[in-house]
N, C-alpha and C positions, 0 to 999 in steps of 0.2 A: 070867677065866683065859686065854681064847683070845687076847685082846689082849696079855697078858703074854708068851705064847709067841711070838706074831708079832713083838713089839717087843723081844725079848730082846737081839738084837744091837745094836739102837738104844740101849738102856739101857747096855749094856757100853761102847759108843763114847762116849756122853755122860758116863758116870761116869769113864772114863779121862781124858777131856779136862778134866773138873772137878777131878780129883785133881791134874793137872799145874798147874792155875791156882790151887789152894787154895780151891776153891769147893765147898760141900756141896750135893749133888744128892739130892733126894728126890722120889718120885712116889707119888701116890694116884690110882688109876684113870687118868684122862687129864689130871690136873693135875700139872704139873712145877713144882718149887720149887727155886730156886737161892739159897743163903745165903752171905754173905761180908761181912766188914767193909770191904772195899775196893771202892768204887763202880766204879773203872776195870776191875777184874777181872770184876765183874758184867756190865758193858757188853761186855767182850771175850767172855765166855762166851755172852751172848745172840747176838752176831754169829756165833760159831762154831756154836751150836745151829741157827741159821737155815740155815747151810750144810749141816749134817747132815740137817736136815729136808728140805732141797731134794733131797738124794740119795734119801731115802725116799719123797718125793712121787711119784717115777717108779713105784715098786712098789706103795705102799699109798695113794696120793692123800692123803698126810699134809700138813697145813698148820698154821700157827700162827694162832690166832684173835686178835681185837683186845683181849683181856683182859690182855695182857702189861703188867705194871707193875713199876717198881723203886721200892721203898718203904724209907725210912730210919727211924731212930729219931725219935720225936716224932710220928709218923703212925701211924694204926691199921694194924697188920700182921695181916691175916687170911689164914691159910693153911688151905685145905680146910675152912673153917667154924670153925676154932679161932683165937682171937686170941692173938698173942704179945705179952706185956707188954714194957716197956722193960728189965726185968731179965732177959728171955729165958725167962720162965715161961709155960706155956699158961694161958689163961683162957677162960671162956665169954662174957665181955663183960658190960658193965654192964646192958644191957637184959635179957638172959636171967637174970642174977643177981638183979635186982630182981623179975622175974616169979616 
């Protein structure tokens, strides 16, 4: 809850930027997810988020870790532990389902 309070203005800025680019922004704890059908818009949003993070680095020592990936259809898309199928539906994944 404290991180949400501290990062409220960050979330507002990122969400506004994403709305302008047509990118869906979601956050779960410290995991940020950007969804879009346009690869170029995702790259542009990543570049802009890095700039926004740079501004917040001064205040909160905020950085982007090395887990940043861009994943398209045909690849396993795992978002905060949930797998997204090619049809866009959530799934627990084959391993968990068989277990």
